LUMDRENLUM-385340 format. One line per field, with one value per residue: residue in three letters; residue number from 1; x, y, z of N, C-alpha, C, O in turn. Coordinates in steps of 0.05 Angstrom, whole numbers. Atoms other than C-alpha are relative to their C-alpha. Example, Ala and Ser with C-alpha at 12.3 -4.5 7.8 and 13.67 -1.06 7.14 Angstrom:
# residues 2
resn <- c(ALA | SER)
resi <- c(1 | 2)
nX <- c(18 | -16)
nY <- c(-24 | -24)
nZ <- c(0 | -1)
caX <- c(246 | 273)
caY <- c(-90 | -21)
caZ <- c(156 | 143)
cX <- c(18 | -15)
cY <- c(24 | 22)
cZ <- c(0 | 14)
oX <- c(39 | -5)
oY <- c(24 | 44)
oZ <- c(13 | 18)
This chain:
# residues 176
resn <- c(MET | TYR | ILE | TYR | THR | TYR | ALA | ARG | LEU | ARG | PHE | THR | ARG | PRO | ARG | ILE | LEU | LEU | PHE | GLN | ASP | GLU | GLU | MET | LYS | LEU | GLN | ARG | LEU | ASP | VAL | ILE | ARG | GLU | VAL | LEU | ALA | GLN | SER | PRO | VAL | GLY | SER | GLN | ASP | GLU | LEU | ARG | LYS | LYS | LEU | ARG | ARG | ARG | GLY | ILE | ASP | VAL | THR | GLN | ALA | THR | LEU | SER | ARG | ASP | ILE | HIS | THR | LEU | GLN | LEU | VAL | LYS | GLY | PRO | LYS | GLY | TYR | SER | LEU | PRO | HIS | SER | GLY | HIS | GLY | THR | ALA | VAL | ALA | PRO | GLU | ASP | ASP | ASP | THR | PRO | PRO | SER | ILE | GLU | GLU | MET | LEU | GLU | GLY | PHE | GLY | LEU | ARG | VAL | ARG | GLN | ALA | MET | ASN | GLN | VAL | VAL | LEU | ARG | THR | VAL | MET | GLY | GLY | ALA | GLN | THR | THR | ALA | ALA | ALA | LEU | ASP | ARG | ALA | GLY | TRP | PRO | GLU | VAL | ILE | GLY | THR | ILE | ALA | GLY | ASP | ASP | THR | VAL | LEU | ILE | ILE | CYS | PRO | ASP | VAL | ARG | ARG | ALA | GLY | GLU | ILE | GLU | HIS | ARG | MET | ARG | THR | LEU | LEU | GLU | SER)
resi <- c(1 | 2 | 3 | 4 | 5 | 6 | 7 | 8 | 9 | 10 | 11 | 12 | 13 | 14 | 15 | 16 | 17 | 18 | 19 | 20 | 21 | 22 | 23 | 24 | 25 | 26 | 27 | 28 | 29 | 30 | 31 | 32 | 33 | 34 | 35 | 36 | 37 | 38 | 39 | 40 | 41 | 42 | 43 | 44 | 45 | 46 | 47 | 48 | 49 | 50 | 51 | 52 | 53 | 54 | 55 | 56 | 57 | 58 | 59 | 60 | 61 | 62 | 63 | 64 | 65 | 66 | 67 | 68 | 69 | 70 | 71 | 72 | 73 | 74 | 75 | 76 | 77 | 78 | 79 | 80 | 81 | 82 | 83 | 84 | 85 | 86 | 87 | 88 | 89 | 90 | 91 | 92 | 93 | 94 | 95 | 96 | 97 | 98 | 99 | 100 | 101 | 102 | 103 | 104 | 105 | 106 | 107 | 108 | 109 | 110 | 111 | 112 | 113 | 114 | 115 | 116 | 117 | 118 | 119 | 120 | 121 | 122 | 123 | 124 | 125 | 126 | 127 | 128 | 129 | 130 | 131 | 132 | 133 | 134 | 135 | 136 | 137 | 138 | 139 | 140 | 141 | 142 | 143 | 144 | 145 | 146 | 147 | 148 | 149 | 150 | 151 | 152 | 153 | 154 | 155 | 156 | 157 | 158 | 159 | 160 | 161 | 162 | 163 | 164 | 165 | 166 | 167 | 168 | 169 | 170 | 171 | 172 | 173 | 174 | 175 | 176)
nX <- c(-24 | -11 | 14 | -8 | -27 | 1 | 13 | -18 | -21 | 12 | 5 | -23 | -22 | 0 | -9 | -30 | -11 | 4 | -19 | -26 | 0 | -3 | -27 | -18 | 4 | -13 | -29 | -5 | 1 | -24 | -23 | 4 | -10 | -29 | -11 | 4 | -15 | -27 | 1 | 25 | 0 | 11 | 24 | 10 | -16 | -26 | 6 | 6 | -26 | -14 | 13 | -7 | -28 | 1 | 16 | 29 | 10 | 27 | 11 | 3 | 25 | -5 | -18 | 16 | 15 | -19 | -7 | 24 | 1 | -21 | 3 | -25 | 1 | -16 | -10 | -18 | -20 | 13 | 16 | -13 | 18 | 10 | -16 | -27 | -20 | -6 | 22 | 12 | 11 | 26 | 18 | 9 | 19 | 28 | 5 | 8 | 1 | -19 | -22 | 5 | -16 | -27 | -14 | -5 | -22 | -24 | -9 | -1 | -5 | -27 | -2 | 25 | -5 | 25 | 2 | 25 | 19 | -4 | -24 | -9 | -14 | -14 | -2 | -14 | 15 | 22 | 10 | 17 | 29 | 7 | -4 | 22 | 23 | -3 | 5 | 29 | 13 | -7 | 20 | -11 | 18 | -14 | -2 | 25 | -2 | -26 | -3 | -25 | -12 | -16 | -18 | 7 | 27 | 7 | 18 | 13 | 10 | 17 | -14 | -29 | -7 | 5 | -20 | -24 | 3 | -3 | -28 | -15 | 7 | -12 | -30 | -6 | 4 | -22 | -26 | 0)
nY <- c(-2 | -26 | -19 | 5 | -10 | -29 | -9 | 5 | -20 | -26 | -4 | 4 | -18 | -24 | 6 | 2 | -27 | -14 | 10 | -10 | -29 | -5 | 8 | -21 | -24 | 4 | -3 | -28 | -14 | 7 | -15 | -28 | -2 | 2 | -25 | -21 | 6 | -10 | -30 | -11 | -6 | -26 | -3 | 25 | 6 | 12 | 27 | 16 | 5 | 19 | 26 | 9 | 11 | 26 | 17 | -3 | -22 | -6 | -25 | -19 | 7 | 24 | -8 | -15 | 20 | 14 | -19 | 0 | 26 | 1 | -23 | -14 | -27 | -18 | -22 | -18 | 15 | 17 | 23 | 19 | 19 | -10 | 6 | 8 | -19 | -19 | -19 | -12 | 19 | 10 | 4 | 27 | 7 | -3 | -29 | -10 | -29 | -11 | -14 | -28 | -18 | 0 | 24 | -3 | -20 | 13 | 20 | -9 | -29 | -9 | -29 | -14 | -28 | -16 | -18 | -15 | 15 | 28 | 12 | 22 | 20 | 20 | 26 | 20 | 8 | 18 | -5 | -24 | 5 | 10 | -21 | -18 | 13 | -2 | -28 | -4 | 14 | -14 | -21 | -25 | -22 | -19 | 12 | 2 | 24 | 8 | 12 | 15 | 14 | 23 | -8 | -27 | -6 | -28 | -3 | -26 | -12 | -23 | -26 | 1 | 5 | 28 | 15 | -1 | 18 | 28 | 4 | 2 | 25 | 22 | -1 | 11 | 29 | 11 | -3 | 15)
nZ <- c(-15 | 5 | -16 | -27 | -4 | 1 | -24 | -22 | 2 | -5 | -29 | -16 | 6 | -17 | -28 | 0 | 3 | -25 | -19 | 8 | -5 | -29 | -7 | 10 | -17 | -25 | 5 | 5 | -25 | -15 | 12 | -8 | -28 | 0 | 11 | -20 | -24 | 4 | -3 | 11 | 28 | 3 | 16 | 12 | 24 | -9 | -9 | 24 | 14 | -16 | 4 | 27 | -2 | -12 | 18 | -4 | 15 | -9 | 7 | -22 | -14 | -16 | -21 | -19 | -16 | -18 | -21 | -18 | -14 | -20 | -18 | -1 | -10 | 16 | -17 | 13 | 15 | 19 | -10 | -18 | -12 | -26 | -23 | 8 | -9 | 22 | 5 | -24 | -18 | 8 | -23 | -3 | 20 | -9 | -2 | 26 | 1 | 19 | -13 | -6 | 16 | -12 | 9 | 29 | 4 | -9 | 19 | 28 | 4 | 5 | -6 | 3 | 6 | 3 | 24 | -4 | -18 | 6 | -10 | 17 | -15 | 17 | -13 | 16 | 23 | -7 | -27 | -2 | -2 | -27 | -19 | 3 | -12 | -29 | -7 | 2 | -23 | -25 | -4 | -10 | 8 | 18 | 27 | 16 | 16 | 10 | 26 | -2 | 23 | -9 | -22 | -8 | -10 | -2 | -22 | 4 | -25 | 6 | 1 | -3 | -28 | -6 | 15 | -16 | -23 | 10 | 7 | -25 | -13 | 15 | -3 | -26 | 2 | 16 | -13 | -25)
caX <- c(-521 | -499 | -552 | -535 | -461 | -477 | -524 | -473 | -418 | -465 | -480 | -413 | -367 | -391 | -381 | -309 | -297 | -328 | -283 | -222 | -241 | -249 | -183 | -149 | -180 | -154 | -84 | -88 | -108 | -50 | -1 | -31 | -19 | 53 | 66 | 37 | 72 | 138 | 119 | 58 | 39 | 24 | -32 | -76 | -36 | 29 | -3 | -29 | 42 | 72 | 21 | 36 | 110 | 89 | 48 | -21 | -56 | -118 | -164 | -174 | -245 | -221 | -165 | -215 | -258 | -197 | -177 | -248 | -246 | -180 | -203 | -138 | -122 | -99 | -56 | -4 | 45 | -5 | -44 | -27 | -57 | -102 | -62 | 4 | 37 | 44 | 3 | -47 | -74 | -134 | -194 | -219 | -263 | -325 | -319 | -359 | -352 | -321 | -254 | -256 | -228 | -170 | -152 | -158 | -113 | -63 | -61 | -71 | -62 | 0 | -12 | -67 | -73 | -128 | -151 | -204 | -265 | -237 | -186 | -145 | -123 | -70 | -70 | -32 | -54 | -122 | -135 | -177 | -246 | -245 | -217 | -271 | -324 | -297 | -298 | -370 | -389 | -354 | -406 | -360 | -405 | -352 | -355 | -409 | -384 | -326 | -303 | -251 | -205 | -151 | -103 | -138 | -198 | -230 | -265 | -316 | -331 | -382 | -330 | -255 | -254 | -284 | -237 | -180 | -207 | -211 | -141 | -114 | -152 | -128 | -56 | -57 | -83 | -30 | 27 | 6)
caY <- c(-492 | -427 | -387 | -420 | -403 | -332 | -324 | -354 | -308 | -249 | -261 | -285 | -237 | -174 | -209 | -225 | -154 | -126 | -170 | -149 | -75 | -80 | -116 | -63 | -8 | -39 | -45 | 27 | 51 | 13 | 46 | 115 | 101 | 80 | 144 | 189 | 152 | 175 | 249 | 293 | 306 | 377 | 365 | 312 | 319 | 305 | 244 | 220 | 226 | 188 | 133 | 130 | 120 | 60 | 32 | 57 | 102 | 136 | 191 | 254 | 231 | 163 | 196 | 244 | 185 | 150 | 213 | 215 | 141 | 147 | 211 | 245 | 312 | 371 | 418 | 471 | 418 | 380 | 315 | 268 | 209 | 224 | 226 | 220 | 281 | 315 | 377 | 401 | 366 | 323 | 325 | 259 | 221 | 227 | 303 | 329 | 402 | 443 | 476 | 546 | 607 | 606 | 535 | 551 | 612 | 571 | 517 | 557 | 632 | 667 | 742 | 794 | 864 | 918 | 954 | 1007 | 970 | 903 | 855 | 808 | 744 | 701 | 627 | 566 | 540 | 506 | 536 | 597 | 566 | 527 | 587 | 632 | 582 | 581 | 657 | 657 | 607 | 649 | 703 | 762 | 824 | 865 | 817 | 827 | 770 | 733 | 712 | 658 | 634 | 581 | 620 | 687 | 707 | 774 | 796 | 852 | 898 | 954 | 1009 | 1024 | 1023 | 953 | 928 | 953 | 915 | 851 | 860 | 871 | 811 | 765 | 790 | 775 | 705 | 694 | 717 | 675)
caZ <- c(-611 | -643 | -607 | -541 | -549 | -569 | -510 | -463 | -487 | -484 | -410 | -385 | -420 | -384 | -317 | -335 | -358 | -295 | -253 | -294 | -289 | -213 | -207 | -250 | -208 | -144 | -174 | -198 | -129 | -98 | -147 | -131 | -57 | -71 | -112 | -58 | -2 | -32 | -37 | -49 | -121 | -143 | -193 | -225 | -289 | -252 | -219 | -286 | -316 | -257 | -266 | -341 | -325 | -285 | -343 | -322 | -372 | -343 | -363 | -321 | -304 | -279 | -239 | -207 | -186 | -157 | -119 | -90 | -73 | -37 | -2 | -21 | 10 | -31 | 10 | -6 | -29 | -71 | -65 | -8 | 27 | 87 | 152 | 114 | 144 | 76 | 60 | 111 | 172 | 160 | 206 | 234 | 185 | 229 | 230 | 170 | 188 | 132 | 147 | 177 | 141 | 191 | 172 | 98 | 103 | 143 | 90 | 25 | 37 | 10 | 12 | 16 | -11 | -10 | -73 | -56 | -28 | -51 | -22 | -65 | -32 | -67 | -51 | -74 | -142 | -134 | -65 | -82 | -90 | -25 | 11 | -17 | 3 | 74 | 75 | 51 | 105 | 158 | 148 | 162 | 161 | 124 | 64 | 11 | -32 | -62 | -131 | -138 | -193 | -186 | -141 | -129 | -87 | -98 | -35 | -44 | 15 | 21 | 31 | 36 | 112 | 117 | 62 | 105 | 165 | 124 | 97 | 168 | 195 | 139 | 143 | 217 | 203 | 149 | 193 | 254)
cX <- c(13 | -13 | 7 | 28 | 0 | -12 | 18 | 23 | -11 | -3 | 25 | 22 | -1 | 8 | 30 | 12 | -4 | 20 | 28 | 2 | 3 | 28 | 20 | -3 | 15 | 31 | 7 | 0 | 24 | 25 | -2 | 10 | 30 | 13 | -2 | 14 | 29 | 1 | -27 | 3 | -15 | -26 | -9 | 16 | 27 | -4 | -5 | 26 | 16 | -12 | 7 | 28 | 1 | -18 | -30 | -8 | -29 | -9 | -3 | -24 | 5 | 18 | -15 | -16 | 18 | 8 | -23 | -1 | 20 | -1 | 26 | -4 | 17 | 8 | 19 | 22 | -11 | -16 | 17 | -21 | -10 | 18 | 29 | 22 | 8 | -24 | -11 | -10 | -28 | -18 | -8 | -23 | -29 | -7 | -6 | -1 | 20 | 22 | -7 | 18 | 29 | 16 | 7 | 23 | 26 | 11 | 4 | 8 | 29 | 3 | -27 | 6 | -27 | 2 | -28 | -18 | 2 | 26 | 7 | 17 | 13 | 3 | 19 | -18 | -21 | -13 | -20 | -29 | -8 | 4 | -23 | -26 | 1 | -5 | -30 | -15 | 5 | -20 | 11 | -17 | 13 | 2 | -27 | 0 | 28 | -2 | 27 | 8 | 15 | 18 | -5 | -29 | -4 | -22 | -12 | -12 | -17 | 15 | 30 | 8 | -3 | 19 | 26 | -1 | 4 | 29 | 16 | -6 | 13 | 30 | 8 | -2 | 23 | 27 | 1 | 8)
cY <- c(28 | 22 | -3 | 12 | 31 | 11 | -3 | 21 | 28 | 5 | -4 | 20 | 26 | -6 | -2 | 28 | 17 | -8 | 11 | 30 | 5 | -7 | 21 | 25 | -3 | 2 | 29 | 16 | -6 | 16 | 30 | 3 | -1 | 27 | 22 | -6 | 11 | 30 | 10 | 7 | 26 | 3 | -27 | -7 | -13 | -29 | -18 | -7 | -21 | -28 | -11 | -11 | -28 | -19 | 2 | 26 | 5 | 27 | 18 | -8 | -24 | 8 | 16 | -18 | -14 | 18 | 1 | -26 | -2 | 22 | 15 | 29 | 17 | 23 | 17 | -14 | -19 | -22 | -18 | -18 | 12 | -10 | -8 | 19 | 20 | 19 | 10 | -23 | -8 | -4 | -29 | -6 | 4 | 29 | 10 | 30 | 10 | 16 | 30 | 17 | 1 | -24 | 2 | 19 | -12 | -19 | 11 | 29 | 7 | 29 | 13 | 29 | 14 | 16 | 13 | -16 | -30 | -10 | -23 | -19 | -20 | -25 | -18 | -8 | -21 | 5 | 22 | -7 | -11 | 21 | 20 | -11 | 1 | 29 | 6 | -12 | 15 | 22 | 26 | 23 | 20 | -10 | -1 | -26 | -6 | -11 | -14 | -12 | -24 | 7 | 28 | 1 | 30 | 3 | 29 | 9 | 24 | 27 | -5 | -7 | -29 | -18 | 0 | -18 | -29 | -6 | -4 | -27 | -24 | 0 | -11 | -31 | -13 | 0 | -17 | -28)
cZ <- c(-3 | 17 | 29 | 6 | 0 | 26 | 24 | 1 | 7 | 30 | 17 | -5 | 17 | 29 | 2 | -2 | 25 | 21 | -7 | 6 | 30 | 9 | -9 | 17 | 27 | -3 | -4 | 26 | 17 | -11 | 8 | 29 | 2 | -9 | 21 | 26 | -2 | 3 | -11 | -29 | -5 | -15 | -10 | -24 | 7 | 10 | -23 | -14 | 16 | -3 | -28 | -1 | 12 | -16 | 3 | -14 | 8 | -10 | 24 | 16 | 19 | 24 | 21 | 18 | 20 | 23 | 21 | 17 | 22 | 21 | 3 | 9 | -18 | 18 | -16 | -16 | -20 | 12 | 18 | 11 | 27 | 23 | -7 | 11 | -21 | -3 | 26 | 18 | -8 | 25 | 2 | -20 | 9 | 3 | -28 | -2 | -20 | 14 | 3 | -18 | 12 | -9 | -30 | -5 | 9 | -21 | -28 | -4 | -4 | 8 | -5 | -5 | -6 | -26 | 2 | 19 | -5 | 13 | -18 | 17 | -19 | 16 | -17 | -23 | 8 | 27 | 2 | 4 | 27 | 21 | -1 | 12 | 30 | 9 | -1 | 23 | 26 | 6 | 12 | -10 | -19 | -29 | -13 | -15 | -8 | -28 | 0 | -27 | 10 | 24 | 10 | 9 | 0 | 21 | -2 | 27 | -6 | -2 | 5 | 29 | 7 | -16 | 15 | 25 | -8 | -7 | 25 | 13 | -14 | 2 | 27 | 1 | -16 | 14 | 26 | -4)
oX <- c(23 | 1 | 11 | 32 | 13 | -2 | 19 | 29 | 2 | 0 | 27 | 37 | 20 | 21 | 42 | 31 | 14 | 31 | 42 | 23 | 18 | 39 | 39 | 17 | 28 | 44 | 28 | 17 | 35 | 41 | 18 | 23 | 42 | 31 | 17 | 20 | 41 | 19 | -40 | 26 | -38 | -42 | 5 | 21 | 36 | 12 | 4 | 29 | 29 | 3 | 12 | 33 | 19 | -25 | -44 | -1 | -46 | 7 | 0 | -24 | -4 | 14 | -10 | -19 | 11 | 10 | -18 | -6 | 14 | 14 | 35 | -26 | 39 | -9 | 20 | 31 | 4 | -23 | 41 | -45 | 4 | 27 | 42 | 45 | 21 | -47 | 3 | -13 | -43 | -8 | -7 | -38 | -46 | -30 | 12 | -11 | 43 | 17 | -22 | 37 | 48 | 40 | 28 | 40 | 47 | 35 | 22 | 18 | 47 | 20 | -44 | 26 | -45 | 23 | -48 | -10 | -16 | 45 | -11 | 37 | -2 | 10 | 27 | -42 | -15 | -31 | -32 | -42 | -28 | -11 | -32 | -41 | -20 | -17 | -41 | -34 | -12 | -24 | -3 | -22 | -1 | 9 | -46 | -20 | 46 | -23 | 47 | -9 | 6 | 20 | 12 | -47 | 12 | -43 | 3 | -27 | -15 | 5 | 38 | 26 | 15 | 28 | 41 | 19 | 17 | 39 | 33 | 13 | 23 | 43 | 28 | 15 | 33 | 43 | 23 | 10)
oY <- c(39 | 39 | 17 | 25 | 43 | 31 | 14 | 31 | 44 | 28 | 8 | 27 | 34 | 11 | 8 | 34 | 32 | 8 | 20 | 39 | 23 | 7 | 28 | 39 | 15 | 13 | 38 | 33 | 12 | 25 | 42 | 23 | 14 | 36 | 36 | 13 | 17 | 40 | -4 | 12 | 28 | 20 | -47 | -31 | -31 | -46 | -41 | -30 | -38 | -48 | -35 | -31 | -43 | -41 | -16 | 48 | -12 | 44 | 9 | -5 | -24 | -1 | 13 | -14 | -20 | 9 | 2 | -25 | -12 | 22 | 22 | 40 | 9 | 39 | 15 | -3 | -33 | -21 | -22 | -13 | 27 | -33 | -22 | 12 | 40 | 11 | 16 | -46 | 8 | -15 | -43 | 12 | 9 | 35 | 13 | 40 | 1 | 26 | 41 | 7 | 4 | -21 | -7 | 14 | -8 | -21 | 1 | 35 | -4 | 36 | 3 | 40 | 3 | 27 | 2 | -23 | -45 | 6 | -39 | -11 | -32 | -25 | -10 | -5 | -41 | -9 | 26 | 6 | -2 | 22 | 30 | 3 | 6 | 33 | 20 | -1 | 14 | 29 | 39 | 24 | 33 | 5 | -13 | -39 | 11 | -22 | -2 | -21 | -38 | -8 | 39 | -9 | 44 | -9 | 48 | -5 | 35 | 45 | -27 | -23 | -41 | -39 | -20 | -30 | -45 | -27 | -22 | -40 | -42 | -21 | -25 | -44 | -35 | -18 | -20 | -44)
oZ <- c(16 | 28 | 43 | 26 | 16 | 37 | 42 | 22 | 21 | 39 | 39 | 13 | 27 | 42 | 21 | 12 | 33 | 36 | 11 | 15 | 37 | 26 | 6 | 22 | 36 | 14 | 6 | 30 | 31 | 5 | 13 | 36 | 17 | 4 | 26 | 41 | 19 | 16 | -27 | -39 | 5 | -8 | -9 | -29 | -6 | 4 | -24 | -24 | 4 | -3 | -31 | -14 | 7 | -6 | -7 | -6 | 2 | -16 | 47 | 41 | 42 | 46 | 45 | 42 | 43 | 46 | 45 | 41 | 44 | 40 | 25 | 5 | -25 | 27 | -40 | -36 | -34 | 36 | 14 | 10 | 40 | 23 | 8 | 10 | -14 | 3 | 45 | 9 | -18 | 45 | -18 | -26 | -8 | 10 | -45 | -22 | -21 | 36 | -13 | -31 | -3 | -15 | -38 | -22 | -3 | -26 | -42 | -25 | 10 | 24 | -19 | 5 | -19 | -33 | -5 | 41 | 3 | 17 | -25 | 28 | -36 | 40 | -39 | -22 | 21 | 35 | 24 | 21 | 38 | 41 | 20 | 25 | 43 | 30 | 16 | 34 | 45 | 30 | 27 | -34 | -34 | -46 | -3 | -17 | -4 | -36 | 7 | -43 | 29 | 43 | 24 | -4 | 12 | 18 | -2 | 39 | -29 | -16 | 13 | 33 | 19 | -6 | 16 | 32 | 6 | 0 | 27 | 23 | -1 | 4 | 29 | 12 | -9 | 10 | 37 | 15)
């Protein structure tokens, strides 16, 4: 009887835990939706703190998976629900094309400045890498390459003249 009980617990307990974990995840996702419905949240850490205030303690990894599951959008004002009106406009779900450099500058770009054959683009926090990727995809012939941090993109050009062209082009896009 002891072996049977042990075997029974061994096989039923994980099922119960899996059910509880899934239920907790669904509840957590609902709370994230509620928090973001009120206003966009600037960072994952801010979202984690707001969840903790509501009695939900999550790790950064779990929160990242939840953000991916909910397909949250990170715009200049922070994370928001898709099609919520906060942050940047969201492309329809069936459109898998990455955003253009023009869309990225509209949503994330702050200012641009030339330094010799380089151009420094400042973005909102967390916007530099996706903006640099969009610039790389754009294939502008004046751009040799980009290096991105959290809020700064370094754009390397072959010479001073082309760097001036890139600065002018980006400034025009930022001001439009």
